[in-house]
N, C-alpha and C positions, 0 to 999 in steps of 0.2 A: 753202281758207284760205291766207293768205300764210305762206310759210315764214319762220321767225325764226331767224337765226343767233346762236348763243351762243358767244363766243370766250373761252377760259380759258387763261391762261398757267400752267404748272406747273413749278416748280423744287424738287426734293426734297420733293414734296408727297404722298408715299405715304400719310402718316397723316391727310391732310386732304381730299384731292380727292373721296373717296367721299361725304363729307357734301354737297359741292357737287352731285355727281351725283344723289344721292337727292332733293335739292331740285328738280332739273330734272325728274326722273321724276314728281314729284308735281304738276307744273304742270297746272292745269285746262285749259289751252290744248291739251294733248295732246302727248305725246312724239313722235308721228308728224308733228307740225307744227313740230318743232324740228330744227335742224341744229346739233348740239353738237360744236364743234371744240375739242379739247384739244391744246395745244402743249407737248410735253416740251422745256423749254429747256436741253437738254444737262445734265440732272440728274447729280449726282455721288454718288448713293446706291446704286451697284452694280446699277442696273436696277430698283430697287424701284418707283420712280414709274412707269416705263414698264410694268412688269408689272401694276400696278393699273389703269392706263389701258387695257390690252388686256383685262382682265377686264370693265371698263366697256363697252368696245366690243362684247364678246361678248353683252352683255345687250340691245343694240339696234343691231345692225350696220348697219342702214339709216339710222340717225339719229345715229351717232357717227363722227367722223373723228379719228384720232390723227395728229398731225403731229410728226415728230421733227426738231428743229433740229440743224443740223450743228455749231453752236457756241453758247455762252451769249451771248444777246443782251440779257439783262435783261428785266424785265417788259414794257417798251414794245416792244422788238424782237420778243419772242415774240408779242405781240398783233398787231403788223404782219404777221408771218408767218401767223398764223391768219386774219386778215381777208383775206389774199390768196386764201384758199381758200373764202371765204364766198360763197354763192349765194342767200341769203335776201333777202326784200324789206325786212327790218328787222334791226337789229343790237343785241344786248345784250352788254356786256363784264362778265365776272365774275372775281373772285379765286378761286383754288383752295380757299381756306379760308373762303369766305363762302357764304351761302345767299340765296335770294330767296323772297318770299312765294308760297304755293302758287297764288294766283290772279293773280300779278303780270303775267305775260306776256299772259294773257287780257285783263285790264283795260287794260293798256297798248296792246295791239293794237286794242281797241275804241275807245279814245281816238284813236289814230293814224288809224284808218279814218274815224271820225266827223268829225274836224277836219282831216284831210289834213295832218298835222304833219310837219315836218322833224325836229324834236327834241322829245321830252318830257323835262322834268327833274322828278324826284320826290325823295323824301327817303331818307336812310339811317336805319336803326335801328341805333344803335351798341350793341354788346353786349360787356360785360366781366364775366365770371363770372356772377353772378346779377343784375347790374344791366343795364338797357337803357333807352335813351331815343331819341326821334326827333330827329335833327339837322335842325331846321326851316329849311332854306335855301330851300325852295320854298313859297310862301305864296299862297293864294287860289283854287286850282283854276280857272284861266282860260286862255283862248287869247289869245296876243298875235300880231297880224298886223303885219308889219314892211314898210311900203311907202315910208317916207320916211327921210331922213337922221336927223331928230330921233328917230324911233321906234327906230332901230337903236342909238343911242348907249348907252342903259341896258344893252344886251347886250354892249357892248365895254368898259364901265368897271367891271364886276363888281358893279354895284348890284342887278341883277335875277337874274343867274345865277352859278353857280360854274363853274370850269373843271376840275373833277374828271370822271372818265370813267364810273364805274360807276353813277352815279345818273341815267343818261340812256338813252333808247330812241331809236335813230337810224334814219332812213330811209336805206337803203343807197345810193339814188341820190345823196343828198347827199355821202356819203363818197366815192363814185366821182367825182362832179363836181369836188370840191375837191382830191382827191388827198392828203388829210391823212395824216400818219404820226406815230407816237409817237417821242419821243427814245429812243435805244437806249443801253444800258449805264449808265443812271443810274436813281435811284430816284424822282426827281421828274419823271416822264416825261409827265404828262398835258396840260399847257397847250399844248404844241406840236401836239397832235392836236385838242383841243377848241376853243381860242380862235379859230382861223381859220374854223371852221364858222359862227360867228356873224357873219362878214362876208357870208355867203350865205343863211343860213336866213331864210325869210320867214314861217314859221308855227311858233311855239314855244308849247307848252303847259306850264304849271307846275302840278304836282299835289302835293297835301299828303301823300299817303300814304307811309308809310315802308316801301316795298316791299323795299328791299335790306337784308339783315341783314349788317352789317359787324362782324366779330369782332375785337376789340382784345385783344392779348396783351402783357403787360408785357415790354418789351425787344425786341418784334418790330420788323420793318422798318416797320410801320405807325406804331407809337408813337414810334419814334426816328428816323424818316427825315429830319425837318427838322433835328434836332440833329446827329447824327453825320455826316450827308451834306449839311450846310448849303450848301456851294458848288455842289452840283447845282442848287440853286434859281436863282441868277442865271444859271448856264450855260444852263438850259432857257429862261428868260425871254428871254435874248439870241437864242437860236435861234428862238424864237417871233416876235420882232420881225423878224428877218431873213427868215423865211417870209412875214410880212405885207408886207414891203417888196418882195418878188418879185411880189406881186399888185399891180402898179403902179397901176392905175386905182383900185382899192379903197383902197389905202394913201393915195393922194393925196386921195381924198374924205374919209377918216376919220383923217387924220394927227394931228390935234389929240388926239382921244380915244385913239388907239393909243399915241401918245408919252406921254401922261399915264399910261395904264395901265402902260407899260413903266417909266417912271421910278419909279412907286410900287412895282411888283412886283419889279423888278430891284434897285433901290437901297434904298428905304424898307423894304420887306417883309423883305429880307435882314437889315437892321439889327434890325428888330422880332423876327424869329425868333431872331437871335443873343441878344437880351435875354431871350427867353422860355424858351430851352432851355439847361439847365445843361451839357449835353454838346456844345454848339455852340462852334465856334472860328472866328472871322473874322480871318485874318491882316491886319495893317495894310497890307502890300504889296498884297494882293488888293483891299482897299477902295480904295486909291489908284488901282489900275487901273480899278475900277468907276467912280470919279469921273471919270476921264479919258474913259471910254467915253461916259458920259452927257453930258458937256460938249462932246465932239467931235460927237456926233450931234445934240444939241439945245442949242446955245449960247444961244439966246434963250428957254429954257424958261419964264422968268418971265412972258413975254408970251402964253403959251398960255392961251386962255380957259378950257379945261377945268381947268387947274391953278389959275387965279385963283379958280375957284369951289369948290376943295377946302377942307378944314378947315385951320385955322391950324396944327394939329399936323403935318399932312403938309407944309405949306409950310415950317415950321420945320425939319423933317428934311431937306427938299430944300436948304435954305440951307447945310447942311453939305457940299454938293458943293464949296464953295469953301473948306472948312476943311482945312488940312494937319495931319493927326495925326502928330506927330513920332515917336512910337514906339508899340509895342503897348500899353504901360501906359496911355497917354493914350486910345487907342481903347477899351480895356477899361473905363476909367472912364466914357467917354461911353455905352457900351452899358449899363453898370450904372445910369446915370442914367435911361435909358429904362425900365429895369425898375422902378426906384423910382417913376417918374412913372405907371406903370401903363398 
């Protein structure tokens, strides 16, 4: 059976990571077929996280690898480090405080083998206290083969897939071929790793099952990441665009859709998140810089056929690229109007 690498970043996770580990031990695929890589991201809990990880390692020394980071890299950097040690044929990324369904890896591997997939996207089961629901972003249980320009576009404009990392089962050959890496020392790290993969993936399976159990905690990094860390969002989207631009032939072929996605995610989505999260703050000076970036990169954005076909609300928001917000009060009032408009 193919070895599956599971990479988990751990930062001050002594109280949580054993739950993740127990989930992996229960896998019907068999712990002997897993390569469980736990990265201690320079935890500051006086060695508690590392001690728990070594206890885990002692339970299955042939199937657990503990990697100690020499510095705090943030979740993305820790995952990058863990992936550099991965030797499996497939990759699953997990959070230290999350679980995965007992039969998840077995079912995902069966799908991957049957359909020769590059990526399988499935659903999160979101859990907060006694409440749980499946976040249905993957619909249909079907294989998509991508052979033409038009077939790839829905995977680059966020209409078919998301760019989160934990609800995906990756072929390691694709990771190695593309050389993708997470953004480091930010909390919105995932698009830089995930988005470029869809420039290359030719066989993508969408699965409706909520395999991944994503625990939400009030005030946690998960529930507040877009609010208190709002500016990480445009930073990573700009890094993602720069990565795509370095892939010169593919960028030239898909420039219209990539630039449309960038303008939406970098500019519009940042404004939208600012309106949706009460703990978010978007400085007027930073917005002005964002406007200049967008207009310098894509001065003729209005003629982009991908943008022409977007909704009126998106186009209206993009029109504010030419609006000068005189002060923070004026920008805050605009953001409040977005909130009121829903």
